[in-house]
TORSE-429752 format. One record per residue (C-alpha): residue number from 1; residue in three letters; x, y, z. Coordinates in steps of 0.05 Angstrom, whole numbers. Last residue first. Layout:
// TORSE-429752
ATOM|NUM|ALA|X|Y|Z
...
This chain:
// TORSE-429752
ATOM|132|UNK|231|126|403
ATOM|131|UNK|180|126|344
ATOM|130|UNK|208|83|307
ATOM|129|UNK|220|35|359
ATOM|128|UNK|152|43|385
ATOM|127|UNK|123|35|320
ATOM|126|UNK|147|-40|312
ATOM|125|UNK|131|-50|382
ATOM|124|UNK|58|-35|361
ATOM|123|UNK|62|-70|300
ATOM|122|UNK|79|-130|332
ATOM|121|UNK|35|-118|378
ATOM|120|UNK|-23|-125|327
ATOM|119|UNK|7|-182|296
ATOM|118|UNK|-1|-230|358
ATOM|117|UNK|-69|-206|376
ATOM|116|UNK|-76|-213|293
ATOM|115|UNK|-77|-283|296
ATOM|114|UNK|-3|-308|259
ATOM|113|UNK|-17|-379|227
ATOM|112|UNK|-51|-355|166
ATOM|111|UNK|-88|-293|179
ATOM|110|UNK|-161|-290|136
ATOM|109|UNK|-186|-231|83
ATOM|108|UNK|-197|-297|37
ATOM|107|UNK|-112|-311|46
ATOM|106|UNK|-69|-266|92
ATOM|105|UNK|1|-282|119
ATOM|104|UNK|21|-329|42
ATOM|103|UNK|95|-338|40
ATOM|102|UNK|138|-323|-14
ATOM|101|UNK|176|-267|16
ATOM|100|UNK|108|-232|38
ATOM|99|UNK|41|-249|-1
ATOM|98|UNK|-8|-223|30
ATOM|97|UNK|-92|-243|1
ATOM|96|UNK|-163|-199|-10
ATOM|95|UNK|-147|-131|-5
ATOM|94|UNK|-205|-92|2
ATOM|93|UNK|-194|-74|75
ATOM|92|UNK|-140|-38|49
ATOM|91|UNK|-173|11|13
ATOM|90|UNK|-185|19|-69
ATOM|89|UNK|-221|71|-99
ATOM|88|UNK|-166|128|-123
ATOM|87|UNK|-94|100|-123
ATOM|86|UNK|-121|24|-143
ATOM|85|UNK|-178|46|-189
ATOM|84|UNK|-134|90|-216
ATOM|83|UNK|-86|48|-244
ATOM|82|UNK|-128|9|-263
ATOM|81|UNK|-170|53|-322
ATOM|80|UNK|-232|30|-336
ATOM|79|UNK|-255|-21|-276
ATOM|78|UNK|-338|-14|-283
ATOM|77|UNK|-352|-11|-241
ATOM|76|UNK|-328|53|-176
ATOM|75|UNK|-343|21|-106
ATOM|74|UNK|-294|-24|-102
ATOM|73|UNK|-306|-101|-80
ATOM|72|UNK|-319|-141|-145
ATOM|71|UNK|-240|-113|-156
ATOM|70|UNK|-212|-159|-83
ATOM|69|UNK|-137|-138|-82
ATOM|68|UNK|-86|-189|-84
ATOM|67|UNK|-16|-163|-49
ATOM|66|UNK|50|-178|-65
ATOM|65|UNK|119|-191|-37
ATOM|64|UNK|163|-252|-65
ATOM|63|UNK|230|-212|-55
ATOM|62|UNK|268|-210|-124
ATOM|61|UNK|298|-252|-159
ATOM|60|UNK|272|-253|-208
ATOM|59|UNK|211|-195|-218
ATOM|58|UNK|154|-167|-185
ATOM|57|UNK|170|-91|-169
ATOM|56|UNK|187|-61|-112
ATOM|55|UNK|236|-105|-69
ATOM|54|UNK|304|-135|-63
ATOM|53|UNK|349|-97|-128
ATOM|52|UNK|308|-24|-98
ATOM|51|UNK|333|-34|-29
ATOM|50|UNK|356|36|-20
ATOM|49|UNK|302|54|28
ATOM|48|UNK|285|108|-30
ATOM|47|UNK|302|66|-70
ATOM|46|UNK|243|12|-46
ATOM|45|UNK|196|81|-47
ATOM|44|UNK|207|91|-128
ATOM|43|UNK|197|22|-140
ATOM|42|UNK|130|20|-100
ATOM|41|UNK|88|69|-63
ATOM|40|UNK|123|122|-123
ATOM|39|UNK|116|77|-175
ATOM|38|UNK|39|66|-150
ATOM|37|UNK|34|149|-153
ATOM|36|UNK|65|146|-223
ATOM|35|UNK|16|104|-251
ATOM|34|UNK|-39|149|-213
ATOM|33|UNK|-17|203|-261
ATOM|32|UNK|16|256|-218
ATOM|31|UNK|-10|337|-241
ATOM|30|UNK|-65|324|-298
ATOM|29|UNK|-124|351|-255
ATOM|28|UNK|-82|418|-248
ATOM|27|UNK|-94|466|-193
ATOM|26|UNK|-3|456|-161
ATOM|25|UNK|-36|453|-88
ATOM|24|UNK|-94|423|-111
ATOM|23|UNK|-70|365|-162
ATOM|22|UNK|-17|351|-113
ATOM|21|UNK|-56|339|-45
ATOM|20|UNK|-96|288|-102
ATOM|19|UNK|-44|247|-123
ATOM|18|UNK|-13|242|-47
ATOM|17|UNK|-76|245|-18
ATOM|16|UNK|-101|181|-54
ATOM|15|UNK|-32|136|-46
ATOM|14|UNK|-40|155|21
ATOM|13|UNK|-103|120|26
ATOM|12|UNK|-85|62|-24
ATOM|11|UNK|-23|60|41
ATOM|10|UNK|-73|46|98
ATOM|9|UNK|-32|54|164
ATOM|8|UNK|-75|92|185
ATOM|7|UNK|-47|154|217
ATOM|6|UNK|-104|205|239
ATOM|5|UNK|-52|235|301
ATOM|4|UNK|6|258|309
ATOM|3|UNK|63|262|368
ATOM|2|UNK|81|319|385
ATOM|1|UNK|166|332|381
């Protein structure tokens, strides 16, 4: 099996393409609203992994995984529909803060405790395990 090129691991880009492809394939601009695409990437993604009791939504007893997005950098302003902004206009580069398991891993777009080289190395090891 050949390796596919072009994955930049940007979840927001994947959400945008998911929504746009469905609209184009079905020739229906109302197909899969932005809110549903966001659910696919969060709680429904967790359900697909069998982890909906641990991740995928912000609830008591679940892992405290959350990102904070700088909305002031989004191309479209004012924000009329937050779900549409998240799906169609936000990019991974708009993420300001990342909290995983209740620990701040990135704040003000700067990594805490982990340097970028270590993060890249861990990502590459994970990708190698997945591909083999």
